C-alpha positions, 0 to 999 in steps of 0.5 A: 789693490791699486787702481792700476791693477783694477783697470787696464791702462787707457792708451791716450795716443791710440784713443786720439788716433782713433778719434774717440774720447779719452776715458775719464778715469785712469790709469793712462798709458802715455808715450814719452820720446826724445829729440830723435822721436824714439818713444817709450810707454809710461803709465800714470793714474791722474788725468791731470799731469804736470811737466814735472810729472812727465820728467819724472816718468822719463826718469829725469832728475835735473828738471832745470836742464830739460824741457817738456813738449806735448805733441798735438794730433795736428803735429804742433809742439807746445812747451809745458813748464814744470808746474804747468798742467795738461789734461790727458782727456783734452782733445789732441794731446797725443805724445810728449817729448823731453829735451835736454836743453834750456832753450827752444827754437822756432822753425817753419815746416811746410809753412807750419810754425813749430818749436823745437827743444834741441839745437839740431834736427835731422832730416828724418825727424823733420819728415816725421814731424811733417807727417810724411813717409821718411823714405818716399819724401825729401826734405829741403832747407829753404834758403831765401835768395840762395840754393835750397839744401837737400837734407838726408835722413841722417843729416842734421841742421843747425837751428841756432843760426840767425833767423827762423829756419824754413823747411819744405817736404816734397815727394821723391821724384826721379826721371828715368828711361825705360826702353828708350821711353822717359818715365817719372817714378816716386820710389827710391827703389824699384823691383823686378816687377815694377820695371816690367810694368814700367816697360810694358804697362797694362800688359799681362805678365804670365808667370812663365815669362822671364824678362832680362833687365839691364841698367846703366847710369846707376848709383855710384856703387853699382853704376851698371848691372842687371835685375832678376826676379825678387831683386830691387835696385836703388833709383838714381836720376837719369838711370836707363833700363832695358827690359826684354822678354828672354824666355816664354815657355 
């Protein structure tokens, strides 16, 4: 009977996230991802693993055209050469990423220096590396001496341009008007109940009270409309909402 059958695999990422020591003996379950940060699990018996072993676990045969990075619990990425060893029991070793590339690119994300093994990176990946919510935060490409660029989740930035690319995340913010009063919201969508609370903050909202909610200056696809209980509306800068009590039985 193999050691893998005797012991349940130790989840390295879960141990690191929980702040507990990774156990001394295998087998170990590790996460290996790609440049889109899509991760799959793999099991290895030895606590000392090389870059070549990670490539083998990822079913990569041509090691020359690939790179392996380890993701530390701090969010930093560190390259691992094929013959370099990593101790899975060491503090902070959380996940691995395999890139189909022979070059790495340095960038700054929220002033933290990171190495990336692909020529491009998406807005969603930048937010994930920064440790912020993909939907509730924006990410900007900092243009020194120019206008910063807002990067959508599915948009890509070329990292091969001269110089070090700089990025910064900022919580989403929109200025809207509810019943003629200016409001600032930090969510890209608002529910019927959210809008009622914005219109009448702190007031009781009995279940038998029905509100009529209309809006204008909305998103391009739905510039005006209404919101009923159970619905959400996507938020746009400058939207105006009108919330009134329409029925109270």
